[in-house]
N, C-alpha and C positions, 0 to 999 in steps of 0.2 A: 703680552706685547707681541710675541711670535705666534700669531694666530690669524684666522681669517677675519678678525676684527681690527687688524693693524691699521687699515685706512681710516676706520672710525676714530681710533685713538689719536692718529696723526692730526686729523681734522679738529678733534676736540682740543688737543694741546695747542693747536694754532690759535683757536678761539680764546683759550685761557691764557695765552702767552703774556698779555699785559698783567694779569693777576699773578702769574708765576714770577714775573719780574718784580712786582711789588712785594711778593712774599720773600724773595731772595734779598731784596733791599732791607726789608724789615728785620730779617735774620742778622744782616750785617750791622744794622744800626743799634741792635740791642746788645748790651754788655753782659751777656749771660752764656754760660756753657751750653745750656739747652738750645738757645737760639743758634749759636755757632754750629752745633752738631746737626740741627735741623737744616741749616744752610748747606753743610757738607753733603748730607744725604739727598737733598733735593737737587742740587747741581749735578751730582753723580748720577742720580736716577734718570735724569733727562738726556743721558749720554746718547741713546739711540735716536732721540728726536733731533738733537743737535746734528748728528751725523746724517740722518736721512734728509734733512732740510739743508744740508751744507752750511750750517751755522757754526762752523768750527771756531771762528774768532770770538763770537759771543759766549759760546760754551766754555772756551778756555779762560776767557776773562772772568766769568763768574767762578770757575774753579779756583783760579789764582787768588781771587778776592776772599773766598770763603776759607781757603787754606791759610791765608794770612791773618785771619781773625784770631786774636789772642786766646779766645775761649775754645777754639777748635782743637781740642787735645785728645779726643777719643782715637786711639790708635786704629781700630778696625775701620772707623769712618774715614780717617785720614788716608789709610792705605787704599781704600776703595776709590776715594777722590783722586789720589795720585795715580792709581791705575788707569782711570779714565783720562786724566790729563796727559799721561805719558802717551797713551794710544793716539789721542787727538793731535798732540804735538808732532808725533812721528808721522802721522798720516799727512800732515801739512808740510812735511819735510824739514821741520824745525828740530833737527836731531840734537842740537845742543841743549835746548830746553827739555826735551824728552829725557836726555841723559841726566840732567840735573835733578829732575823730578824722580827718576828711578833711584838715584843715589839716596834721596830722602826716604823713599819707600823701603829700600833695603835696610837702612838703619832702624826704622820703626819695626820692620819684621824681625830683626834680631832681638829687639826688646819683647816682642810678643810673637813667637814662632808658631802660631796656630796653623793647622792645615790650610784654612781659607786664606790667611795672610801670605803664606808661602806660595800658594797656587796663584794668587793675584800678582805677586811679584814675578813669578816664573813666566806668567802670561805676558806681563809687561816687557820682560826681557826678551821674550820670543818675538813679540810684535816689533819692538825696536830693532832687533836684529834683522827681521824680515825687510823692513823699510830701509835698513842700511845695506841690504844686499848680501848679508851674511846668512845664507839659508842653512848652512850646516849647524851653526850656533842656534838659529831659530828652531830647528828641529829638536835639538837637545833641550832647550828651555821649554818648548811647548809640550814635549814629552813629560817633563817634570810637573807641568801644570795639572796633569791628570793623575799623577801618582799620589793619591790620597787613600786613606783607610777605607776598607770596604763598606763600613757602616756610616761613612760621612756622606752628607748630601751631595757633595761635589762628585761623588762616584757615579751619580746618574749622568754625568757628562760624557762618560766613556763612549757611549754610542753616538753622541752628537759631535764631540770634539776629538776624543781619543783615537778613533779609527782613522779620521782624516790625517791627524798628526802622525800616526804611525805609518800610514801609507806615504805621506810626504817624506818621512824619514828614510823609508826604503828607497824611494826614487832618488833622493839626493845622495844616499850612500852608494847606490849602484851607478849613477851617472853624475858624479860631482863636477865634471868639467864641461858639461853641455851648457853653454851660455848663449848660443845663438838660435833663433832670433832673441832679442831682449825679453826678459821675463816680465810679464804683467802680474798684477796682484788682484785677487778677489778677497774681499773682506767679509767675514761671517761673524755675526754676533749671536751669542747664546746667553740667554737670560736665566739666572739662577736665584731661587728663593733660599735665603739662609735665615730662618726664624723670621724676626722682624726686619732683617736687613735684606735688601735686594741688590744683587750685583750683576754685572755683565762682563762676560769673558769674550774678548774679540779675538778671532782667529784669522790671521792674514796668510793666505796661501798663494803660491805661484800658480798662474794659470797658463795652460799650454796654448800655443799659437792657434790651434784649430777650435778653441772654445770661445764662444761669443759671450761677452758679458753684457747683461741687460739690467737696466735700473741701477739702484744703488745697493750693491752687495749681492744681488741675484745673479745667477748665471745659467747658461743653457748651451747644449752642444749645437 
């Protein structure tokens, strides 16, 4: 997804959107755990597409529906879908819904405290804190999102996410009271393969007034 073929995949997903909607409806109509889990994975995997096309409402609706399926009990898949739902709700300013989803995710992560699950919850917490304007807490949470064992696949994010998080943390700790002009936000998505599961970590960072934001999530000086 994060490659020079991104425009190709966006165009292809747009062409396939009717089929994707039919597939999601099929997952919801079947009364099996397999169909429910496929629905969770599909709705969450479309995260970047929903965001890049501004389809937050539709994306959140599918996520809510698949999470409500009685067969959707896989904890890793639920946490991944909750992670995406929390980020999308926060980005829309629906902090109440984002907070409620995050609470569900925390409870699930307590039942299965794997490095991946804990990282996704920490990233969700950091993103929610960012959109809530609590940048000090956002820094702490996003720092935790990359504190994983050296041999874990998420460790590969250190160069992509860890350094910006640490740099953001240093800026906020050194200049915690600088609030003018109002802070804008640049959103960065990092895609991670975890075996058969694919997840996306979203990093929301304050952007300085002299930085111009171009496109959706891209930025330039």
